C-alpha positions in Angstrom: -55.7 -35.9 24.4 -53.3 -37.4 21.8 -54.8 -35.3 19.1 -54.2 -32.1 21.0 -50.6 -32.9 21.5 -50.2 -33.8 17.9 -51.8 -30.6 16.7 -49.7 -28.5 19.0 -46.5 -30.1 17.6 -47.8 -29.5 14.0 -48.5 -25.8 14.8 -45.1 -25.6 16.5 -43.3 -27.1 13.6 -45.0 -24.6 11.2 -43.2 -21.8 13.1 -40.0 -23.9 13.8 -39.3 -24.9 10.2 -39.2 -21.3 8.7 -37.0 -20.2 11.6 -34.7 -23.2 11.1 -34.5 -22.4 7.3 -33.8 -18.8 8.1 -31.0 -19.8 10.5 -29.4 -22.2 8.0 -29.6 -19.6 5.3 -28.1 -16.9 7.5 -25.3 -19.2 8.6 -24.5 -20.1 5.0 -24.5 -16.4 4.0 -22.2 -15.5 6.9 -20.0 -18.4 6.2 -19.6 -17.4 2.5 -19.1 -13.7 3.4 -16.5 -14.6 6.0 -14.5 -16.8 3.6 -14.4 -14.0 1.0 -13.2 -11.5 3.7 -10.7 -14.0 5.1 -9.3 -14.8 1.6 -5.7 -13.7 0.8 -5.3 -10.0 1.3 -2.4 -7.9 0.2 -1.1 -5.8 3.0 0.6 -2.5 2.4 4.0 -3.0 4.1 7.7 -3.2 3.5 10.1 -5.8 4.8 13.8 -5.2 5.6 15.7 -8.4 6.6 12.7 -10.0 8.1 11.4 -6.9 10.0 8.0 -5.7 8.7 6.9 -2.0 8.6 3.3 -1.0 7.7 2.7 1.5 5.0 -0.3 3.7 5.7 -0.1 6.2 2.9 1.9 7.6 0.0 2.4 10.7 -2.1 3.9 11.7 -5.4 6.0 14.9 -5.3 6.3 16.6 -8.7 9.6 18.6 -8.8 8.6 20.1 -12.1 11.9 19.4 -13.7 12.4 17.6 -17.1 15.6 15.7 -17.7 16.2 13.7 -20.9 12.5 13.6 -21.7 11.4 12.5 -18.2 9.7 14.4 -15.3 11.3 14.2 -11.9 9.0 12.7 -9.2 9.6 11.6 -5.7 7.4 8.7 -4.6 7.2 8.5 -0.8 5.5 5.6 1.0 5.1 6.1 4.8 3.7 4.5 7.9 0.4 5.5 9.5 0.6 9.0 11.1 3.3 10.5 8.9 2.3 13.5 6.9 4.3 15.1 4.0 4.4 18.9 4.3 4.4 21.4 1.5 8.2 21.3 1.3 8.1 17.6 0.7 9.4 16.8 4.2 7.9 14.1 6.5 6.3 15.2 9.8 5.5 13.0 12.8 7.3 9.8 13.9 7.4 6.6 11.9 9.0 5.0 8.9 9.1 5.8 5.2 10.8 4.9 1.9 11.6 7.5 -0.8 12.2 6.8 -4.5 13.6 9.5 -6.8 11.8 8.4 -10.1 12.1 9.7 -13.6 8.7 9.3 -15.3 8.1 7.9 -18.8 6.5 11.2 -19.9 7.9 14.7 -19.7 4.9 16.3 -17.9 3.1 13.5 -16.0 3.5 10.4 -13.9 1.8 7.3 -15.3 3.6 4.5 -13.6 5.7 1.8 -15.1 8.7 -0.3 -14.2 11.7 1.7 -12.8 15.3 0.5 -12.4 18.4 2.1 -11.0 20.6 4.2 -13.3 23.3 6.8 -13.0 21.6 8.9 -15.7 18.2 10.5 -15.5 16.2 8.9 -18.3 12.6 7.8 -18.6 11.9 4.7 -16.3 14.9 5.2 -14.0 15.5 5.5 -10.3 18.1 8.2 -9.5 18.2 7.3 -5.8 16.3 5.8 -3.0 16.5 5.5 0.8 14.4 4.4 3.7 14.2 5.3 7.4 12.7 3.0 10.0 13.1 5.2 13.1 12.1 8.7 12.0 11.6 11.0 15.0 9.3 13.5 13.2 11.9 16.2 12.8 12.3 17.2 9.1 15.7 18.7 9.9 17.1 15.4 11.3 16.7 12.2 9.3 18.5 9.5 11.4 19.8 6.3 10.1 18.9 6.6 6.5 19.4 3.2 4.7 20.5 3.8 1.1 19.3 1.5 -1.7 21.9 0.3 -4.3 19.8 -1.7 -6.8 16.5 -3.2 -7.6 13.3 -2.2 -9.3 9.9 -0.5 -8.5 6.7 -1.4 -10.4 3.9 1.2 -10.3 0.5 0.6 -11.8 -2.7 2.6 -11.6 -6.1 0.9 -11.7 -9.4 2.6 -10.9 -7.8 5.5 -9.0 -5.7 3.2 -6.8 -2.0 2.7 -7.3 -0.1 -0.6 -6.7 3.5 -0.2 -5.9 5.7 -3.3 -5.7 9.4 -3.1 -5.0 12.3 -5.5 -4.7 15.6 -3.8 -3.7 19.0 -4.3 -2.2 20.7 -1.8 0.2 24.3 -0.6 -0.2 25.1 -3.1 2.6 23.5 -6.0 0.6 20.3 -6.3 2.7 17.1 -7.3 1.0 14.2 -4.8 1.0 10.8 -5.6 -0.5 7.3 -4.3 -0.2 3.8 -3.6 -1.6 1.6 -0.6 -1.3 -1.9 -0.3 -2.6 -3.7 3.0 -2.2 -3.9 6.5 -3.3 -0.9 8.6 -4.3 -2.0 12.2 -4.3 0.2 14.5 -6.3 1.9 17.5 -4.8 3.8 20.1 -6.6 7.1 21.2 -5.1 7.9 24.4 -7.0 
């Protein structure tokens, strides 16, 4: 009777050991996958005096004007749900930030570092503002917050843009943010 019990345990352990090894391997795999996913992720958002606003999309609007060797582009980053219409106006409620940028090339936008200037020249920002409580009506943009100084860095890598900005409003408030995603180009002629 002892031998039967022992042989049953041996047969049971033949099935048990591979299942245990599979469970351990699966748990290690899931643990490694989870730690990679849970690693630091850069969120697309902007912050104004401690208040955070998500950025769900962006667009480059080509005004097809050349000034002092630079092309005139508006870079608009907006919250989820907003759409930019053919006239370059936002539709639907949410928040957005707009930068009037002067590219480094006369006929294209390739990114770079942009700073505020009173003259349109390559690599400058001619103006910028943000709206945190847009109602969705393109004829009424309430409470625009105008930007006085700062810089915007735009890089392109593998079809995705990274936009980082550190700004100061005309009232002295801090504005910063990061956007990572596509920036489809729209002509506004």
